[in-house]
N, C-alpha and C positions, 0 to 999 in steps of 0.2 A: 862750422868746425865739426869734424867727426868725433864720435865718442871716444875712439881710441886715442885721439890727440889730447884728450882730457884725462882718460883713465891711466894710460901708461906713465906719464909724469907723476901723477898722484901716487901711484903704487911705488915707483922708484923713490920718490922723496919720502914717502912714509917709512920705507925700510932704512933709508940713509939717516933720517933724523929721529927715529924712535928712541935711540939711546939718550937723547937730550930731552925727552918728554914732549917733543913736538908731534902733533897729530896732523896728518894730511889726508883729506878726503876730497872727493869730487861730487858735485851735484850736477845732474843733467836732467833737462826737461824731456818728457815724452811729448806726444802730440797733444797740444793743449788748446784751450779756448782763448787764443790770443787775438789781437786786433787783425793781424794778417789773415788768419783763417776765417774770421768773420767777414772781412772785406771780400775775400774770394767767394764765399758763399753768397754774398749780396750781388755779385756779378753773374751768378748762375753757374759758377764753377763748382766742382765737388766741395761740399761743405763738411759739416761735422758728423753727419749721419754715418758715413762709412767708417771713419776712425773710431767713432763711439761704438759701433756694432762689433768692431774687432777688438775691443778692450774688455777684458774679463769683468771689470767693475762697472762697465757701461758709463763711466764718468771720465771726462777729460779735465785735467787739472788746469790751473792757471798760475799766474805769477805769485799769488799768495801761497800756493803750495810749496814752491821753491823757497820762498822767504821763510816759511815755517821750518823747513828742513835746515836752512842756514842758522836759524835760532836754536834748533834742537841739538845740533852737533857739538857746539863748543861747551855745553854744560858738563859739569863733573859727573853727572849721572851716566854719561856715555863716554867716559875717559878711556875705555878700552877699544873704542872704534877708531881704527886708522887704516889707511890703504884701501878704503872702500869707495865704490862708485854707487851712489844712491840715485836711482832713476825715479822721478815723479811721473809715473805713466799708467797708473791704474792696473798694473799687472800685465801690460801689453808685451813688454820684453820677456817676461817669464813665460809667456804663452807663444813664443816664436813670432811675435808681431801679428798674431791673429791669422797666421797662414794655415790653411787646412792642407794637410799632407795625406794623400791616399796612396795605398799600395799599388804597384804596377799591375795593370790588367783589371783594375776596378773602375 
């Protein structure tokens, strides 16, 4: 599922239900250390080195990171957060997915 398929409904529902005190947010994983990635690395396919090198924190999250976000959001300490898409990705999406852009002619 694409992030937009999660983000758009979360934002629309957040606006539509805010009057009733309902908060709607979305959690999306970045490239993480999941079983599938580990099994691909074990077969000689590209492993974790490339995504890790393109992640500003050099850390790939796992299922526990998403679980911690899910526990963090419903608390009253964060009652003003609604309509947001939180990405557990070590800053990779903030950095343009680690893509290096150079000016034309360089």
